[in-house]
C-alpha positions as CSV (number, residue, x, y, z in Angstrom):
1,M,1.1,-16.2,-29.5
2,D,-2.5,-15.8,-30.4
3,S,-4.1,-13.7,-27.6
4,E,-7.2,-16.0,-27.6
5,Q,-5.0,-19.1,-26.7
6,V,-3.4,-20.2,-23.5
7,S,-0.5,-22.4,-23.6
8,T,-0.6,-25.3,-21.2
9,P,1.6,-28.1,-22.6
10,S,2.0,-29.7,-19.3
11,V,-1.5,-30.3,-18.8
12,S,-3.3,-33.6,-19.7
13,R,-5.6,-33.1,-22.7
14,W,-8.3,-34.7,-20.5
15,A,-8.0,-32.3,-17.6
16,W,-10.9,-30.1,-18.7
17,V,-13.2,-33.0,-18.0
18,A,-13.3,-32.1,-14.5
19,P,-14.6,-28.6,-14.6
20,I,-17.0,-29.4,-17.4
21,A,-18.4,-32.3,-15.4
22,T,-18.6,-29.8,-12.3
23,V,-20.7,-27.4,-14.3
24,F,-22.9,-30.4,-15.7
25,V,-23.4,-31.6,-12.3
26,S,-24.4,-28.3,-10.5
27,S,-26.7,-27.4,-13.3
28,L,-28.4,-30.7,-12.8
29,C,-28.7,-30.1,-9.2
30,I,-30.3,-26.7,-9.8
31,M,-33.0,-28.0,-11.9
32,V,-33.7,-30.9,-9.6
33,L,-34.2,-28.3,-6.8
34,E,-36.4,-26.0,-8.9
35,L,-38.8,-28.9,-9.6
36,V,-38.8,-30.2,-6.1
37,A,-39.6,-26.6,-5.0
38,G,-42.8,-26.7,-6.8
39,R,-43.8,-29.9,-5.1
40,L,-42.9,-28.9,-1.6
41,I,-44.4,-25.5,-1.5
42,A,-47.7,-27.0,-3.1
43,R,-48.3,-28.7,0.4
44,H,-48.8,-25.1,1.8
45,V,-50.1,-22.9,-1.0
46,G,-51.1,-25.1,-3.7
47,S,-49.9,-25.4,-7.4
48,S,-51.0,-22.6,-9.5
49,L,-49.5,-20.0,-12.2
50,Y,-48.4,-17.9,-9.0
51,T,-46.6,-20.9,-7.7
52,W,-44.5,-21.8,-10.7
53,T,-43.9,-18.0,-11.6
54,S,-42.3,-17.5,-8.1
55,V,-40.4,-20.8,-8.3
56,I,-38.9,-20.0,-11.6
57,G,-38.4,-16.3,-11.1
58,I,-36.6,-16.7,-7.7
59,V,-34.5,-19.7,-8.6
60,L,-33.3,-17.6,-11.7
61,S,-32.7,-14.7,-9.2
62,G,-30.7,-17.0,-7.0
63,I,-28.6,-18.3,-9.9
64,A,-28.0,-14.6,-11.2
65,A,-26.8,-13.6,-7.8
66,G,-24.7,-16.6,-7.3
67,N,-23.0,-16.0,-10.8
68,Y,-22.1,-12.6,-9.8
69,I,-20.7,-13.5,-6.3
70,G,-19.1,-16.7,-7.8
71,G,-17.3,-14.6,-10.3
72,R,-15.8,-12.2,-7.7
73,L,-14.7,-15.4,-5.5
74,A,-13.1,-16.9,-8.7
75,D,-10.9,-13.8,-9.2
76,R,-9.8,-13.7,-5.3
77,F,-9.5,-17.3,-4.4
78,P,-8.1,-20.6,-5.9
79,P,-11.0,-22.5,-7.7
80,K,-10.5,-26.0,-6.1
81,E,-10.7,-24.6,-2.6
82,T,-13.5,-22.3,-3.3
83,L,-15.6,-25.1,-5.1
84,S,-15.0,-27.4,-2.0
85,L,-16.5,-24.8,0.3
86,I,-19.4,-23.9,-1.9
87,F,-20.4,-27.4,-2.4
88,L,-20.2,-28.2,1.4
89,V,-22.4,-25.2,2.3
90,A,-24.9,-26.1,-0.8
91,S,-25.1,-29.6,0.8
92,A,-26.2,-28.2,4.0
93,N,-28.8,-25.9,2.6
94,C,-30.4,-28.7,0.8
95,L,-30.8,-30.5,4.2
96,L,-32.4,-27.3,5.5
97,I,-35.0,-27.1,2.9
98,P,-37.7,-29.4,4.5
99,V,-37.1,-27.9,7.8
100,L,-37.5,-24.2,6.4
101,N,-40.5,-25.3,4.2
102,N,-42.5,-26.7,7.1
103,R,-41.7,-23.8,9.5
104,I,-42.4,-21.1,7.0
105,G,-45.5,-22.8,5.8
106,G,-46.9,-22.5,9.4
107,M,-46.0,-18.9,9.9
108,E,-49.1,-17.0,10.6
109,F,-47.8,-13.4,9.4
110,L,-47.7,-14.8,5.8
111,R,-51.4,-15.4,5.8
112,E,-51.9,-11.8,6.2
113,L,-50.1,-11.0,2.9
114,E,-51.5,-10.8,-0.5
115,W,-51.7,-14.3,-2.2
116,P,-48.9,-13.8,-4.9
117,V,-46.7,-11.9,-2.1
118,R,-47.1,-14.9,0.1
119,I,-46.1,-17.5,-2.3
120,A,-43.1,-15.4,-3.6
121,L,-41.9,-14.8,-0.1
122,H,-42.1,-18.4,0.6
123,V,-40.2,-19.4,-2.2
124,F,-37.7,-16.8,-1.4
125,L,-37.0,-17.8,2.0
126,V,-36.6,-21.5,1.4
127,F,-35.1,-21.8,-2.1
128,F,-33.2,-18.6,-2.7
129,A,-30.1,-19.4,-0.9
130,P,-29.5,-23.0,-2.2
131,S,-30.1,-21.6,-5.9
132,C,-27.6,-18.7,-5.1
133,L,-25.0,-21.1,-3.9
134,L,-25.4,-23.6,-6.8
135,G,-25.1,-20.5,-9.1
136,M,-21.7,-19.7,-7.5
137,I,-20.1,-22.8,-8.9
138,S,-19.9,-22.1,-12.6
139,P,-17.5,-19.1,-12.5
140,S,-14.9,-21.1,-10.6
141,A,-15.5,-24.0,-12.7
142,A,-15.3,-21.9,-15.9
143,K,-12.0,-20.3,-14.8
144,M,-10.5,-23.8,-14.3
145,A,-11.7,-24.8,-17.7
146,I,-10.2,-21.8,-19.4
147,V,-6.8,-22.1,-17.6
148,L,-6.8,-25.8,-18.7
149,G,-8.3,-25.2,-22.3
150,Q,-6.5,-24.6,-25.5
151,Q,-8.8,-22.4,-27.2
152,L,-10.8,-19.7,-25.1
153,G,-14.2,-19.5,-27.3
154,R,-14.4,-23.4,-27.6
155,T,-13.8,-23.9,-23.8
156,I,-16.4,-21.3,-22.8
157,G,-18.8,-22.8,-25.2
158,N,-18.2,-26.3,-23.7
159,V,-18.8,-24.8,-20.2
160,Y,-22.2,-23.2,-21.4
161,S,-23.1,-26.2,-23.3
162,W,-22.6,-28.8,-20.6
163,G,-24.3,-26.8,-18.2
164,A,-27.4,-26.6,-20.3
165,I,-27.4,-30.3,-21.0
166,G,-27.2,-30.8,-17.0
167,S,-30.1,-28.6,-16.6
168,I,-32.2,-30.5,-19.3
169,L,-31.2,-33.8,-17.8
170,G,-32.1,-32.6,-14.3
171,T,-35.5,-31.3,-15.6
172,F,-36.6,-34.5,-17.2
173,L,-35.1,-36.9,-14.7
174,T,-36.9,-35.2,-11.8
175,G,-40.2,-34.6,-13.5
176,Y,-40.5,-38.0,-15.0
177,V,-38.8,-40.4,-12.6
178,L,-37.2,-39.1,-9.3
179,I,-40.1,-37.5,-7.5
180,A,-42.5,-40.4,-8.4
181,E,-40.2,-43.0,-7.6
182,M,-38.3,-41.5,-4.5
183,G,-40.3,-38.7,-3.2
184,T,-39.1,-35.2,-2.5
185,T,-37.4,-35.9,0.7
186,A,-35.2,-38.7,-0.7
187,V,-34.5,-36.4,-3.8
188,L,-33.1,-33.6,-1.6
189,L,-30.9,-36.0,0.5
190,S,-29.7,-37.5,-2.7
191,V,-28.7,-34.0,-4.1
192,A,-27.1,-33.2,-0.7
193,A,-25.1,-36.4,-1.0
194,V,-24.0,-35.5,-4.5
195,L,-22.8,-32.0,-3.5
196,L,-21.0,-33.5,-0.4
197,L,-19.2,-35.9,-2.7
198,L,-18.0,-33.1,-5.0
199,A,-16.9,-31.2,-1.7
200,L,-14.7,-34.4,-0.9
201,L,-13.3,-34.4,-4.5
202,Y,-12.3,-30.8,-4.6
203,G,-11.3,-30.5,-0.8
204,G,-10.3,-34.0,0.5
205,A,-7.5,-32.4,2.5
206,S,-9.9,-30.6,4.6
207,L,-11.6,-31.9,7.7
208,L,-14.9,-30.1,7.2
209,P,-16.4,-32.5,4.3
210,Y,-15.7,-35.5,6.6
211,L,-17.4,-33.9,9.4
212,W,-20.4,-33.0,7.2
213,T,-20.4,-36.5,6.1
214,G,-21.3,-37.8,9.6
215,V,-24.1,-35.0,9.7
216,L,-25.7,-36.2,6.5
217,I,-25.5,-39.9,7.4
218,A,-27.2,-38.9,10.7
219,V,-30.1,-37.0,8.9
220,M,-30.4,-39.9,6.4
221,F,-30.8,-42.3,9.5
222,A,-33.5,-40.0,10.9
223,A,-35.3,-40.0,7.7
224,W,-35.4,-43.8,6.8
225,A,-34.2,-45.8,9.8
226,P,-37.1,-47.9,11.3
227,F,-36.3,-47.0,15.1
228,P,-38.8,-45.1,17.0
229,W,-36.4,-42.5,18.0
230,A,-35.3,-42.0,14.3
231,R,-38.8,-41.5,13.4
232,V,-39.4,-38.9,16.1
233,V,-36.4,-36.9,15.0
234,G,-37.2,-37.3,11.4
235,E,-40.8,-36.0,12.0
236,R,-39.6,-33.1,14.0
237,L,-37.1,-32.0,11.3
238,G,-39.5,-32.5,8.5
239,Y,-38.0,-35.4,6.8
240,R,-40.7,-37.7,7.6
241,E,-44.7,-37.3,7.6
242,P,-46.2,-37.3,10.9
243,R,-47.6,-40.9,11.7
244,M,-51.1,-40.8,12.6
245,E,-53.3,-43.9,13.2
246,A,-56.1,-42.2,11.1
247,V,-54.1,-42.1,8.0
248,L,-54.8,-45.1,5.8
249,Y,-52.7,-44.2,2.7
250,H,-50.0,-41.9,2.0
251,D,-48.1,-41.5,-1.3
252,E,-46.5,-38.8,-3.5
253,S,-46.8,-38.8,-7.2
254,Q,-45.7,-36.6,-10.0
255,Y,-48.8,-34.5,-9.3
256,S,-49.5,-34.2,-5.7
257,V,-49.1,-35.8,-2.1
258,I,-52.0,-38.0,-1.7
259,R,-53.3,-38.9,1.8
260,V,-56.5,-40.8,2.8
261,E,-57.5,-40.9,6.4
262,E,-60.3,-41.7,8.7
263,V,-62.5,-38.9,9.8
264,I,-62.5,-39.6,13.6
265,E,-65.7,-37.7,14.4
266,T,-67.9,-39.8,11.8
267,A,-67.6,-43.6,11.7
268,G,-66.9,-44.9,8.2
269,L,-66.2,-41.5,6.8
270,R,-62.8,-41.2,4.9
271,S,-61.3,-38.2,3.3
272,M,-58.7,-37.8,0.4
273,T,-56.3,-35.0,0.5
274,L,-54.3,-33.9,-2.5
275,D,-51.4,-31.6,-1.2
276,H,-53.3,-29.6,1.6
277,L,-56.9,-29.5,0.1
278,V,-59.5,-32.2,0.7
279,H,-60.9,-33.3,-2.7
280,A,-63.3,-36.0,-1.6
281,Y,-65.3,-37.7,1.2
282,V,-66.6,-41.2,1.1
283,D,-69.0,-42.7,3.5
284,L,-68.3,-46.4,3.5
285,N,-71.5,-47.1,5.6
286,D,-73.7,-44.9,3.4
287,P,-72.1,-44.5,0.0
288,D,-75.2,-42.5,-1.1
289,N,-74.2,-39.9,1.4
290,L,-72.9,-37.3,-0.8
291,H,-70.6,-35.1,1.4
292,Y,-70.2,-32.0,-0.8
293,D,-73.3,-29.9,-1.7
294,Y,-72.2,-29.8,-5.5
295,E,-72.2,-33.5,-5.6
296,R,-75.9,-33.3,-4.6
297,V,-76.6,-30.5,-7.1
298,Y,-75.1,-33.0,-9.7
299,A,-77.3,-35.8,-8.5
300,G,-80.6,-33.6,-8.7
301,I,-79.6,-32.4,-12.2
302,T,-78.8,-35.9,-13.2
303,N,-82.1,-37.4,-12.1
304,E,-84.1,-34.5,-13.9
305,A,-82.1,-34.9,-17.0
306,V,-82.4,-38.7,-17.1
307,Q,-86.1,-38.6,-16.8
308,A,-86.4,-37.4,-20.3
309,Y,-84.5,-40.4,-21.8
310,H,-86.1,-43.6,-23.0
311,P,-86.3,-46.2,-20.2
312,D,-84.2,-48.8,-22.1
313,Q,-81.6,-46.1,-23.0
314,E,-78.0,-46.7,-21.7
315,V,-77.2,-43.5,-20.4
316,R,-73.5,-42.7,-21.1
317,A,-71.7,-40.4,-18.7
318,L,-68.2,-38.8,-19.0
319,F,-66.5,-37.7,-15.7
320,L,-63.4,-35.4,-16.0
321,G,-61.7,-35.7,-12.9
322,G,-61.7,-39.0,-10.5
323,G,-60.6,-38.1,-7.2
324,G,-62.2,-40.4,-4.9
325,Y,-64.7,-41.8,-7.5
326,V,-67.5,-40.6,-5.2
327,F,-69.9,-39.5,-7.9
328,P,-69.1,-42.0,-10.6
329,R,-69.9,-44.7,-8.3
330,W,-73.1,-43.0,-7.3
331,F,-74.0,-42.7,-10.9
332,L,-73.6,-46.4,-11.4
333,R,-75.6,-47.4,-8.4
334,H,-78.6,-45.3,-9.5
335,Y,-78.2,-46.2,-13.2
336,P,-76.9,-49.6,-13.3
337,R,-77.5,-49.7,-17.1
338,G,-75.4,-46.6,-17.4
339,I,-71.9,-46.5,-19.0
340,G,-69.3,-44.3,-17.3
341,E,-66.0,-43.2,-18.3
342,V,-63.6,-41.5,-15.8
343,V,-60.7,-39.3,-16.8
344,E,-58.1,-39.0,-14.1
345,I,-54.7,-37.7,-14.8
346,D,-52.9,-39.3,-11.8
347,P,-52.8,-43.1,-11.6
348,Q,-51.8,-43.0,-7.9
349,V,-55.0,-41.2,-7.1
350,T,-56.9,-44.2,-8.6
351,R,-54.7,-46.4,-6.7
352,A,-55.6,-44.6,-3.4
353,A,-59.2,-45.0,-4.3
354,F,-58.7,-48.7,-4.8
355,D,-56.7,-49.3,-1.7
356,A,-58.7,-46.9,0.7
357,F,-61.9,-45.9,-0.8
358,D,-63.0,-49.5,-1.7
359,L,-63.3,-48.9,-5.4
360,E,-63.9,-52.2,-6.7
361,P,-61.1,-53.9,-8.8
362,D,-63.6,-54.9,-11.4
363,T,-65.5,-51.7,-11.5
364,P,-67.5,-51.3,-14.7
365,L,-66.1,-47.8,-15.0
366,R,-63.8,-47.3,-18.0
367,I,-60.8,-45.4,-16.4
368,E,-58.4,-43.3,-18.6
369,H,-55.3,-41.8,-16.9
370,L,-54.8,-38.9,-18.9
371,D,-55.2,-35.1,-18.8
372,A,-58.8,-34.4,-19.3
373,R,-58.2,-32.1,-22.2
374,N,-56.1,-34.6,-24.0
375,R,-58.7,-37.1,-23.8
376,V,-61.5,-34.7,-24.8
377,D,-59.2,-34.1,-27.9
378,E,-58.9,-37.8,-28.7
379,L,-62.7,-38.1,-28.4
380,F,-63.2,-35.0,-30.5
381,A,-60.8,-36.5,-33.2
382,Q,-62.8,-39.9,-33.0
383,A,-66.1,-38.0,-33.6
384,Q,-64.6,-36.1,-36.6
385,R,-63.6,-39.3,-38.3
386,G,-66.9,-40.9,-37.4
387,E,-65.3,-43.5,-35.1
388,L,-67.0,-42.5,-31.9
389,E,-69.3,-45.4,-31.1
390,R,-71.8,-43.4,-29.1
391,K,-71.7,-39.8,-27.7
392,F,-72.2,-38.9,-24.1
393,D,-75.3,-37.9,-22.6
394,L,-74.0,-36.4,-19.5
395,V,-70.6,-34.7,-18.8
396,Y,-69.3,-33.8,-15.4
397,N,-66.3,-31.3,-15.2
398,D,-64.7,-31.8,-11.7
399,A,-61.1,-31.3,-12.1
400,F,-59.8,-28.8,-9.6
401,N,-56.1,-28.2,-8.5
402,H,-56.0,-26.3,-5.2
403,Y,-58.8,-23.7,-5.3
404,S,-58.7,-23.2,-9.1
405,P,-59.1,-25.4,-12.0
406,P,-56.6,-26.1,-14.7
407,F,-57.3,-23.1,-17.2
408,H,-57.4,-25.3,-20.2
409,L,-60.4,-27.0,-18.9
410,T,-62.4,-23.9,-18.7
411,T,-62.1,-22.3,-22.2
412,L,-64.4,-21.9,-25.1
413,E,-62.4,-24.2,-27.3
414,Y,-62.7,-26.8,-24.9
415,V,-66.4,-26.6,-24.3
416,R,-66.9,-26.7,-27.8
417,K,-65.1,-29.9,-28.2
418,L,-66.9,-31.3,-25.3
419,R,-70.2,-30.4,-27.0
420,A,-69.1,-32.1,-30.2
421,V,-68.7,-35.5,-28.4
422,M,-72.0,-35.0,-26.6
423,S,-75.6,-36.2,-27.8
424,D,-78.3,-34.1,-29.2
425,D,-80.0,-34.5,-25.7
426,S,-77.3,-34.0,-23.3
427,V,-76.3,-32.0,-20.2
428,F,-72.9,-30.5,-19.1
429,M,-72.2,-29.7,-15.5
430,A,-69.1,-27.9,-14.0
431,N,-68.5,-27.1,-10.4
432,T,-67.1,-23.4,-9.9
433,I,-65.6,-22.1,-6.8
434,D,-66.1,-18.4,-6.3
435,I,-67.2,-15.6,-4.1
436,F,-70.4,-14.0,-5.2
437,R,-69.4,-10.6,-4.3
438,S,-66.4,-10.9,-6.6
439,G,-68.0,-13.3,-9.2
440,R,-65.4,-12.8,-11.7
441,F,-64.6,-16.4,-12.5
442,L,-68.0,-17.6,-12.1
443,G,-69.4,-14.9,-14.5
444,A,-66.7,-15.8,-17.1
445,M,-67.6,-19.5,-16.8
446,I,-71.4,-18.7,-17.3
447,N,-70.4,-16.4,-20.4
448,T,-68.3,-19.1,-21.8
449,V,-70.8,-22.1,-21.5
450,E,-73.5,-19.7,-23.0
451,Q,-71.5,-19.5,-26.1
452,V,-72.1,-23.4,-26.6
453,F,-75.2,-24.3,-25.0
454,P,-78.7,-22.9,-25.7
455,Y,-79.7,-23.3,-22.0
456,V,-77.6,-22.3,-19.3
457,Y,-78.6,-22.6,-15.4
458,T,-76.3,-21.6,-12.5
459,F,-76.9,-23.2,-9.1
460,G,-75.4,-22.2,-5.6
461,T,-75.3,-24.2,-2.6
462,S,-75.6,-21.7,0.2
463,P,-79.0,-21.6,1.9
464,G,-81.0,-18.7,1.0
465,G,-79.1,-17.9,-2.3
466,P,-75.9,-15.9,-2.8
467,T,-75.2,-12.7,-1.1
468,D,-72.3,-10.2,-1.2
469,E,-70.9,-11.5,2.1
470,D,-67.3,-12.7,2.0
471,E,-68.3,-16.5,1.8
472,R,-66.8,-19.0,-0.6
473,D,-69.4,-21.1,-2.5
474,T,-69.1,-23.9,-4.9
475,F,-71.5,-23.1,-7.7
476,V,-72.6,-25.6,-10.6
477,V,-72.8,-24.1,-14.1
478,V,-75.2,-26.4,-16.2
479,G,-75.2,-26.2,-20.0
480,S,-78.2,-28.2,-21.6
481,T,-79.2,-28.7,-25.2
482,R,-82.9,-28.6,-24.0
483,L,-84.8,-27.0,-21.5
484,L,-84.5,-28.7,-18.2
485,P,-87.5,-28.9,-15.7
486,V,-85.5,-27.2,-13.0
487,Q,-88.8,-26.1,-11.3
488,D,-89.4,-29.7,-10.3
489,L,-86.1,-30.0,-8.6
490,D,-86.2,-30.7,-4.9
491,Y,-84.0,-27.9,-3.7
492,V,-84.0,-28.9,-0.1
493,K,-82.9,-32.4,-0.8
494,Y,-80.3,-31.5,-3.3
495,A,-78.9,-28.4,-1.4
496,A,-79.4,-26.4,-4.5
497,D,-80.3,-22.9,-5.1
498,L,-81.1,-21.5,-8.8
499,L,-79.5,-18.3,-9.3
500,S,-82.1,-15.8,-10.6
501,P,-81.8,-13.9,-14.0
502,Q,-80.8,-10.9,-11.9
503,H,-78.1,-12.7,-10.3
504,T,-76.9,-14.0,-13.7
505,A,-77.0,-10.4,-15.0
506,L,-75.0,-9.1,-12.1
507,L,-72.4,-11.8,-12.6
508,R,-72.0,-10.9,-16.2
509,E,-71.5,-7.4,-15.2
510,R,-68.8,-8.2,-12.8
511,S,-67.0,-10.5,-15.0
512,R,-67.1,-7.7,-17.8
513,G,-68.6,-10.2,-20.2
514,L,-65.3,-12.1,-20.3
515,V,-65.4,-15.3,-22.3
516,L,-62.5,-17.8,-21.3
517,T,-60.4,-18.8,-24.4
518,D,-57.2,-20.8,-25.0
519,D,-55.5,-17.6,-25.6
520,Y,-56.8,-15.7,-22.7
521,A,-58.1,-17.4,-19.7
522,P,-56.5,-15.7,-16.4
523,V,-58.1,-18.3,-14.0
524,D,-55.7,-17.6,-11.1
525,N,-56.2,-13.9,-11.3
526,L,-60.0,-14.2,-11.4
527,L,-60.0,-16.4,-8.3
528,A,-57.5,-14.4,-6.5
529,P,-60.2,-13.0,-3.9
530,V,-61.4,-16.6,-3.2
531,I,-57.8,-17.9,-2.4
532,R,-57.1,-14.8,-0.3
533,L,-60.2,-15.3,1.8
534,V,-59.6,-19.1,2.2
535,E,-56.0,-18.6,3.4
536,R,-57.0,-15.9,6.0
537,Q,-59.7,-17.8,7.5
């Protein structure tokens, strides 16, 4: 007999479906957990290059460890009983994820660690064990398939192939559908239920899966039942968001957890939080009350820039990042003949602005739900074809994710495309978070904008100007096609402070002349001092 064949004449020709389906489902569940991991920890540490590096690396480490351990188990124990137990423990671990995530996210000692280390340790403590358990499934399932198969190579190939297909399906299903439609808690409970079902299929004769079924039903009850006691238990376990009277809107999208709430200390003031960072404040009693200093700088520069335009000119503005739609609405109130386009990647952020920030349903703002870079690419292509009806006079770059902007909205190629869709008499503004003592990201932004605009100004928002103290500030980098009358700006009214040539030269030195490009824009690394400072405060 051929050494690569195993003769199993008594086995049904369809028996191999069970182990292949097992590998398919376990691989799907692993990728569901990986994407859920990125969303869950973003509530505590944001979403950055460090976040996804840690998630991918640690989940793969768990799979590798699980494959090794699972191989040893497959050699020593019957596959069916082994798989039943692994599925059962993996189901239990899925239920622990929200609890561990909340507890670990609040641990004070983690705040003392370096930022990348803190993220990696957080991910490890929450997601290594379930990844390892799910990684243990493939060896036992592969052993079953080999015993049942007729050709060794084909059987192994089928195991790997269907495992990869399960991973692909889990990735797209979670990212495109499950998180947005169900939320992370419901996704985790669903994975726990699927794993429990497989435990029952492989170990129906055991009492443990049936006992765990009762536990899982009780947890689902705590997560979704309308009874007060169930809500209390669900909140304490981390399966429900704590209910607060001040919260006016709460939702979870593909991009973030969105919360709008009343600021108790100030009547009429509402805040919008994405994950754990407040992105906008709106004063319903005084809409012109711009809460953030950088927004006041925007207002001051806008007023100075518009003075040079013809009184009958319809000023056209492009807002890259919507958030609470605070500044776009300020612009239309002050320049009712203006034309504004807002590019906001998340439709549910816009929905929150409509529902809780009193954004008018018939707003004259044109709203595009698209990544800002994609929209700029579209506008650039229209300009190249001569189809752009009119170029923009003002552009506001305000698209931050946690404490760092998406790197592709900072690069030379991006700014050049923006300039191509801007008029000959136009102004570009970008809010930039940094610590002046470090200044690496701010300096790189200045260097980049200077490659495109002949006149570049940098404004801080700290009274008395920037210092080398460890204080985070939001700067505004302004690029203009003409000399702006910045000497006429009311610096007290607009909370602005123009950086001197000496300050700018120091920032160029601290950034080592770095110009951000699509090929090299290490934004997260440049902003590491800022994130480390903020998390320790």
